[in-house]
NUZA-480271 format. One record per residue (C-alpha): x, y, z. Coordinates in steps of 0.5 Angstrom, whole numbers. Each point is the difference from the previous one (the first is absolute). Example, Ala and Ser with C-alpha at 12.3 -4.5 7.8 and 13.67 -1.06 7.14 Angstrom:
BEGIN
[r [25, -9, 16]],
[r [2, 7, -2]],
//
This chain:
BEGIN
[r [5, 28, 35]],
[r [1, 2, -7]],
[r [-4, -3, -6]],
[r [4, -4, -5]],
[r [0, 4, -7]],
[r [0, -4, -6]],
[r [6, 1, -5]],
[r [-1, -1, -8]],
[r [3, 2, -6]],
[r [-7, 1, -3]],
[r [-6, 1, 4]],
[r [-2, -8, 1]],
[r [6, -3, -3]],
[r [6, -3, 3]],
[r [6, 5, 2]],
[r [6, 0, -5]],
[r [7, 1, 3]],
[r [2, 7, 1]],
[r [6, -1, -4]],
[r [-4, -2, -7]],
[r [0, 5, -5]],
[r [-7, 1, -2]],
[r [-4, 6, -3]],
[r [-8, -2, -1]],
[r [-6, 4, -2]],
[r [-7, -2, 0]],
[r [-6, 4, 1]],
[r [-3, 2, 7]],
[r [-7, -3, -2]],
[r [3, -7, -2]],
[r [2, -2, 7]],
[r [-4, 4, 4]],
[r [-7, -2, -3]],
[r [2, -7, 2]],
[r [0, 2, 7]],
[r [-6, 4, 0]],
[r [4, 7, -1]],
[r [2, -1, 8]],
[r [8, -1, 0]],
[r [1, -2, 8]],
[r [7, 3, 3]],
[r [6, -4, -2]],
[r [7, 2, -2]],
[r [5, -2, -6]],
[r [6, -2, 3]],
[r [5, 2, -6]],
[r [-4, 4, -5]],
[r [-2, 7, -1]],
[r [-7, 1, -3]],
[r [-3, 6, -4]],
[r [-7, 1, -1]],
[r [-3, 6, -5]],
[r [-8, 0, 1]],
[r [-3, 2, -7]],
[r [-7, -1, 2]],
[r [-4, -2, 6]],
[r [2, 1, 7]],
[r [0, -2, 8]],
[r [5, 0, 5]],
[r [8, -2, 1]],
[r [2, -2, 7]],
[r [8, 0, 1]],
[r [3, -1, 7]],
[r [-6, 2, 4]],
[r [-2, 6, -4]],
[r [-6, 1, -5]],
[r [0, 4, -7]],
[r [-6, 1, -5]],
[r [1, -2, -7]],
[r [-3, 3, -6]],
[r [2, 0, -7]],
[r [7, 3, -1]],
[r [3, -2, 6]],
[r [7, -3, 1]],
[r [2, -5, 5]],
[r [7, -3, 2]],
[r [0, -5, 5]],
[r [8, -2, 2]],
[r [2, -7, 2]],
[r [-3, -2, 7]],
[r [-5, 5, 1]],
[r [-7, -3, 2]],
[r [-5, 2, -4]],
[r [-7, -1, -3]],
[r [-6, 2, -4]],
[r [-7, 1, -1]],
[r [-2, 2, -7]],
[r [-6, 1, -3]],
[r [-3, -5, -6]],
[r [2, 5, -5]],
[r [7, 1, 2]],
[r [6, -1, -6]],
[r [7, 2, -1]],
[r [7, -3, -1]],
[r [3, -3, 6]],
[r [8, -2, 0]],
[r [3, -4, 5]],
[r [8, -1, -1]],
[r [6, -2, 4]],
[r [2, 6, 4]],
[r [7, -2, 1]],
[r [2, 0, -7]],
[r [-4, 6, -2]],
[r [4, 4, 6]],
[r [7, -3, -3]],
[r [-2, 3, -6]],
[r [-3, 7, 3]],
[r [6, 1, 4]],
[r [5, 0, -6]],
[r [-5, 4, -5]],
[r [-5, 4, 4]],
[r [2, 0, 7]],
[r [-6, 5, 2]],
[r [-5, -6, -1]],
[r [3, -4, 5]],
[r [-4, 4, 6]],
[r [-7, 0, -4]],
[r [2, -8, -1]],
[r [1, -1, 8]],
[r [-7, 4, 3]],
[r [-7, -1, -2]],
[r [-3, 5, -4]],
[r [-7, 2, -2]],
[r [-1, 6, -5]],
[r [-6, 3, -4]],
[r [3, 2, -6]],
[r [-4, 6, -3]],
[r [0, 0, -8]],
[r [3, 7, 0]],
[r [7, -3, 2]],
[r [4, -1, -6]],
[r [4, -6, 2]],
[r [-7, -4, 1]],
[r [-1, -1, -8]],
[r [6, -5, 0]],
[r [-3, -5, 5]],
[r [-4, -4, -4]],
[r [4, -1, -6]],
[r [6, -2, 5]],
[r [-5, -5, 4]],
[r [-2, -3, -7]],
[r [7, -1, -3]],
[r [1, -4, 7]],
[r [-6, -4, -2]],
[r [2, -1, -7]],
[r [7, -2, 3]],
[r [-3, -5, 5]],
[r [-4, -3, -6]],
[r [6, -2, -5]],
[r [3, -5, 5]],
[r [7, 2, -4]],
[r [7, 0, 2]],
[r [2, 6, 4]],
[r [-7, 1, 3]],
[r [2, 1, 7]],
[r [5, 5, -2]],
[r [-5, 4, -5]],
[r [-5, 0, 5]],
[r [4, 2, 6]],
[r [3, 6, -5]],
[r [-8, 2, -2]],
[r [-2, 0, 8]],
[r [6, 4, 2]],
[r [-2, 5, -6]],
[r [-7, 0, 3]],
[r [2, 1, 7]],
[r [4, 6, -2]],
[r [-6, 3, -3]],
[r [-3, -1, 7]],
[r [5, 3, 3]],
[r [-1, 6, -4]],
[r [-7, 0, 1]],
[r [1, 0, 7]],
[r [4, 6, 0]],
[r [-4, 4, -4]],
[r [-6, -1, 5]],
[r [5, 1, 6]],
[r [-2, -7, 3]],
[r [5, 0, 5]],
[r [-2, 6, 3]],
[r [-7, -2, 0]],
[r [-2, 1, 8]],
[r [-7, -4, -2]],
[r [4, -6, -2]],
[r [4, 0, 6]],
[r [-6, 1, 5]],
[r [-3, -6, -4]],
[r [5, -5, 3]],
[r [0, -3, 7]],
[r [5, 1, 5]],
[r [1, -7, 0]],
[r [1, 0, -8]],
[r [5, 6, 1]],
[r [4, -4, 5]],
[r [1, -6, -4]],
[r [2, 3, -6]],
[r [5, 4, 4]],
[r [3, -7, 3]],
[r [0, -3, -7]],
[r [4, 6, -3]],
[r [5, -1, 5]],
[r [0, -8, -1]],
[r [1, 2, -8]],
[r [6, 5, 2]],
[r [3, -5, 6]],
[r [-1, -7, -1]],
[r [7, -2, -2]],
[r [2, 2, 7]],
[r [-4, -5, 3]],
[r [-3, 4, 5]],
[r [-5, -3, 6]],
[r [-7, 2, 0]],
[r [1, 4, 7]],
[r [5, 4, -4]],
[r [-5, 2, -5]],
[r [-5, 1, 5]],
[r [4, 5, 4]],
[r [1, 4, -7]],
[r [-7, 1, 0]],
[r [-1, 1, 7]],
[r [-4, -7, 2]],
[r [2, -6, 4]],
[r [1, -6, -4]],
[r [-7, -3, 2]],
[r [-3, 6, -2]],
[r [3, 0, -7]],
[r [-2, -8, -1]],
[r [-7, 2, 2]],
[r [0, 5, -5]],
[r [2, -4, -6]],
[r [-4, -6, 2]],
[r [-6, 5, 1]],
[r [1, 3, -7]],
[r [4, -5, -4]],
[r [-2, -6, 3]],
[r [7, -2, 2]],
[r [6, 1, 5]],
[r [5, 6, 0]],
[r [5, -6, -1]],
[r [-3, -3, -6]],
[r [0, 7, -3]],
[r [7, 0, 1]],
[r [2, -7, -2]],
[r [-5, 0, -6]],
[r [4, 6, -3]],
[r [7, -3, 1]],
[r [-3, -6, -3]],
[r [-2, 4, -6]],
[r [7, 3, -1]],
[r [3, -7, 1]],
[r [-4, -3, -5]],
[r [1, 6, -5]],
[r [7, -1, 1]],
[r [0, -7, -1]],
[r [-4, 0, -6]],
[r [3, 6, -4]],
[r [7, 1, 2]],
[r [6, -4, 0]],
[r [3, 1, 7]],
[r [2, -6, 4]],
[r [-5, -2, 6]],
[r [6, 2, 4]],
[r [0, 7, -3]],
[r [-8, 0, 0]],
[r [0, -1, 8]],
[r [5, 5, 1]],
[r [-4, 5, -4]],
[r [-6, -1, 4]],
[r [4, 1, 7]],
[r [1, -8, 2]],
[r [6, -2, 4]],
[r [1, -6, -4]],
[r [-3, -4, -6]],
[r [-2, -5, 5]],
[r [-4, 4, 4]],
[r [-3, 3, -7]],
[r [-2, -7, -2]],
[r [-3, -2, 6]],
[r [-4, 7, 0]],
[r [-2, -1, -7]],
[r [-2, -7, 0]],
[r [-5, 1, 6]],
[r [-3, 6, -4]],
[r [-1, -4, -6]],
[r [1, -7, 1]],
[r [6, -1, -5]],
[r [7, 2, 0]],
[r [3, 6, -3]],
[r [4, -5, -5]],
[r [-7, -4, -1]],
[r [-4, 6, -1]],
[r [5, 3, -5]],
[r [0, -6, -5]],
[r [-8, -1, 0]],
[r [-1, 7, -1]],
[r [5, 0, -6]],
[r [-3, -6, -3]],
[r [-7, 3, 0]],
[r [3, 6, -3]],
[r [4, -3, -5]],
[r [-4, 0, -7]],
[r [-3, -6, -3]],
[r [4, -4, -5]],
[r [-3, -2, -6]],
[r [-2, -7, -1]],
[r [5, -4, -4]],
[r [-3, -4, -6]],
[r [1, -7, 0]],
//
């Protein structure tokens, strides 16, 4: 039986909803020191995380594979990839956590090449000779300043700066030909590769409402094998992975689009609005309409207090 993998917004904190627009920056030392520099395996349900090690080192574990960390190492961990860290006490560098779906929506329009690097883990040692490396810290620092201001438009500005940072990471990866590195592929376990293929197919076809059996057949597995694989690697069943992706998209549409619930149901491949409503309530505990109203209240700007 698979181990239950905890889900956090920031390690040790209560998870925020995946639809919430958020860009957060802190320093690796700040949080890891609270846990004696040992971050146990966990996942972020809706958030992507970027780390840039500037001093110290250690190891990062992602979906069962392990990479060493040293100064000038970049790490990109997309949503729902199980990961953990062992840091040395002298570790430092910025770490950004951001809502993945709004960032993907922006990238799809402004920088489509970034999407592939947003959806798969990346661990990259950046030599100082790479031309684009000099842009990394100024962008991390700009994000830090934006996060500290707490001014109007903070989420939009933070997201734009983060997209600019990802563009630089893609340029660096291409300069180092990281996609063609046989060592990087060999470091990943066979299970991790199979799970990544499954999740990629779910991302492409979740609107078709395919069964676990159908996805498993595409991968040359039985439904039971695929579910055991997901439980061993992710701590959740294959059906849970599929349903989470549907809920993620449903929440994003309910919060950020003006489509009627019936239209969203059709967009996500449900036969009718009632079936979608039952599915959504079973997964989230709220009706689609109730969820939308609560989310809009949370996102509404606070009204200034009226003078007596």
